[in-house]
N, C-alpha and C positions, 0 to 999 in steps of 0.2 A: 157493349159497354166499354168505355175507354178506361185505360189505366190512369190513375191519378197519382201524381208525385207530390208528396207532402214535404214541403221544405221547412227546415227548422226556423223558428222566428230569428230575426236579426239579433246578433250578439249572443246567441245560445248555441253556437257550433262548438264541437269538441271532438275528442277522440273516443272511439268505441273501446269497449273492454277488450275486444279481440286485438285491436291495434296496439294497445298498450301492453298486452301480454306478449305479443310478438316482439316488440321492441325490448322488453325486459329479458326475454329469453335470448335474443341476439346479443345484447350486451353481456349477459352472463356467459355465453359461449365464447365471446371474444376475450373476456377476462380470464376464463379458464384456460385458454390456449396461450394467451400472452403473458399472464402474471408469472408463471413458473420460469419462462425464458428470461424475462426481465430480472427476476430475483436471482437466477443463476448467473446472469452476466454481472450483476453487482457483487455477488458473494464469491464467485469462483474466477473472476478476472485475474489472470496471472500477475499482471503488474500490481494490482491492489493487494493480492496475496503476498507477493514478495515485499512490498512496502510495509505491510503489517508485520511480517516476520522479522525484517531488519530493524524496525523501530522497537519490537519486543526484545531483540537481541541486544541492542544498544542500551536499553533500560536495564536489562538483566546484568550486563557487563558493569554498568555503573553501580548498581546495587551490590553486586558481588564484590567489587573493588572496595567499597566502603565497609561492607560486612566482614569480609576476610582480611581487611587491611593489607591488600596486596595490589600491585599494579596489574591491570588486565589489558591485554592487547586483543582488539578485534581485527581479524585478518580478512582481507577482501582480495581473492584471487580472480582477477578480471579475465585472465586467459581461460581458466577452466570453469568459471562461474561458481566458485565455492565461497562460502562465508562461515567463519567460526571464531570463537573467542577462547583464549586461555591465558593463564598467568604469564606475565612477561618473563623472559629468561633471567632477568636480574632479580626477580622476586619469587622465583619458583622453587624455593628450597623444599624439596620433597613432593612438590605438586607435579603431576603428570600432565602433559599437554591434552587438550580436550578435542583432539582431532577426530575422534570417533563420532563426535556430535556436529560434524560439518553439515552445513545446509547447501544442497545443490540447487541452483536456480533452475527453473523450468527453461526448456529450450527456446521459448519465445521471448525471454527477458534476459537482458545483460546489464552488467555494471558498465555504464558508459565511461565514467571517469570518477576519480575521487580527488578532492582538493583538501589540503590541510595547510595550516600555517607552516609547519616544519617541512612537509614533503613537497609542497607546491601542487601542481596538477599532474596526476598520473592516470594514464588510460590503458596501460599494458602491464602485465606482470602482477605482482602482489603489492598491496599497500596495507598499512596497519594504522590503526587509531588507538592511542594509549589513553586509558582511564587511570588516574592516580588513586592512591588509597583514600584520598579525601573526596573522590568522586568527580574531580575536575577532568576536563579534556580540553584539548586545543580546539579552536574553531575549525569546523570541518564541513564539507558538503559532499554528499554521495549522490551521484546522478545515475538514475536508472532509465533504461529505454526498452520499450516493447517492440516487437517485430512490426506491429501495425503503425508505428510512428509516434505513439504516445510516450511522453516523458514525465518523470517525477524527479524532483530534487528534495533531498532530505538535509535540512540544516541543523547541525548539532550546536546547541548553545553551550559554551565552555563551562559556565558556573552553575547554571540552572538545572542541567541534566535533562533538558527538554529537547525534543526533535520537532522542528517545524516542517510540515509537509507542503511543498509547492507542487501544483499539478502541471508544471511546465519546467523547462530547463532555466535555472536561475544561476547566473554567474556568482561565483564566490567573491566576497569582498573582505579584504583584510582591514581590520579596524585599528 
């Protein structure tokens, strides 16, 4: 007796339950392996982390200057990779510098340069950005660079207290 192959009628071909189950399991395994790595790269990327930290520091300095009615200086030590804010010497009557709260940049991120209207462009040593008791600052750009070649530019708006983040090197422009 011969074996007969029964073909599905035209237009009624599909996947079997086993095929669908195998595909779903494979997609699940790929997501289980890839999703944590993708999430980790987004959340723990050093350049992104430093960017968020500096933006928070700038907002805090502005808020503090308005709340305490003192001028606040944010210091950027490009040689040693340190960032901190404290009251300016002219307005620090009784206030102690906040050097204990210095933030050290990770080894794979550096401050490439800082531009401000008063200082011009500085890429070595220390640069400071002043926040007045009214919360104003001069126009400024902070350029960060990662070891892998990625760059970020932080643009400080003088009157709005906002920081615009550019995901590339953006030249400063004096208005």
